[in-house]
N, C-alpha and C positions, 0 to 999 in steps of 0.2 A: 748831795755828795758832801762827805766830810772832808774838810780842807786841812785837817790837823796833821796828817801824815801821808806818806806814800810808802806802800809795802809791795815788794816783789819777791818772788821765790823762783829760783832756777836750779835745775839739776845739771851737774857738770861731771863729765867722765874723766875726772882727774882727782888725785888725792887731796885731802884738806890742806896738806903742807904746800902743795903746788898752788892751790887756789888762794891760800893765805898770801903767798908771795905775789901773786898776780894782783891782788887787791890792796897790797900794802907797800910795795916797792915802786919808787918813781919810774924806774926803767920799764917795768911791766905795765904800770897804770897808764902811761901815755900811749901804750899800744892799743888800748881799747876805750879810753875815756878822754882826758885832756890832751891837748897837743904838746904841752910841756908840763913838767912837774919837778919842783925843787923843794924837797923836804926829807927829813930822816924819819923812818918809821918808829919813833921812840915817843912814848907818852910825854906830853908837854912841849914837844918840839914844834916850832912854827916854821912855816914855809909858804909856798904858793903854788897854784896850778894855773896854767894859761890856756886859753881857748882862742882859736883863730889862726890866721896865716901870719907867721913870724915876719914876713916881708911888710905886712900892713900894720904890724904892731899887735901884740897879743892882748887880750882882755884878761888881766891877771886877777885871780881871786885868792884872798888870804885863806890859809889852810893850817889847822892846828890838830895834831894827833891827840886823841883822848885816850884810847886803849889800844894796846898791841899785845894780844895774848895768843901767840901761835900755838896750834893751828886752828883756834876756835873763834876768835873775835878780833876785829879791827874796826875802830871807829874814829871819826874825826869831826871837827866843826869847820865850817867854811862860810865864806862870804862876809865875814866881819870886816869892819873898817881897818885899814892898815894902821898899825900903831896902837890898836886896842887889844885887850885880852879877850879871846873868844869865850863867850858865856851864853847861857840861856838868855834869850831876849835880843841878842845882837848877831846871831848866826844860826845856821841850820846844823843839825846833828845827823850824821849818816853812820849807821851801824851795819856792818857785815857780820852775820853769824854763820858759822860753818859747822855742818853736822856730817859725819861720815855716813855713807850708805854702802850697800853691798858692792857697788861698782864705781863709786866716786864720792861726790860731795853734794849735799843740799845746801845751797846758799840762800840765806834770807837777808834781804836788804830793806832797811827802814830809814826813811828820812823824815825828821820832825823839826819843828821850830817855826812853822809858818804863822801860827796864831800868836806866838809869843813875841813877835817883833813890834807889836803895837800899831800895826797898819790898819787902815780902813778895810772893810770886807772886800771891796772891789780890788784893792791891791793884793790882799791875801789870795783871792781867787786867781788873779793874773799870775802871781808868782808860783802858786801851786800848779797851775796849768802848764806854765813854762817848764817847771821841773819834771812834771809827768811826761811831757813830750821829750825832754832830754833823756830821762832814764829809759823811756821806751825805745829811744834810738840807741843809746850806748850799752845798756845791759845785755842785749842780744849778742853783742860783739865779745863779751867776756868769756862765755863758755867755749866757743871754738878756739879762742886764743889760749885759754888755760889748758885745753885738751892738747893743743899743739906743743905747748911748753912741757906738759906732762909726758908726752910721747918722746920728747927729746932727752928725758932723764933716765 
């Protein structure tokens, strides 16, 4: 198995504009992925996303917006050390590409950066497996949420 990237593709019965909002705005993001999100969807902006129960203390991850090109592409780097600039070699890059279809949107998600971190093969494999499990849990929540948001517009 190649551990360099994770790729997923999902069809969503909502417009690319709606899907872009759902993958790029903190208010929508936390409805299907992290438990908390604090960032502005502007290239170069830094923020953070948090996972877990707020009462127990969230596990905060650093988050930097790379691209925000509505309604076609949103990308960010995450998991770099607080106080450092997100870059190749210290963070993962997640890219959401949106393509209109007859009835909605085809979303392609790619996460890369596993091999670039300089880790031993066992650490790369463990991190990759953890992220595969995470995306397999969270991405199926995106489509029904985006469809609900789209129906309300």
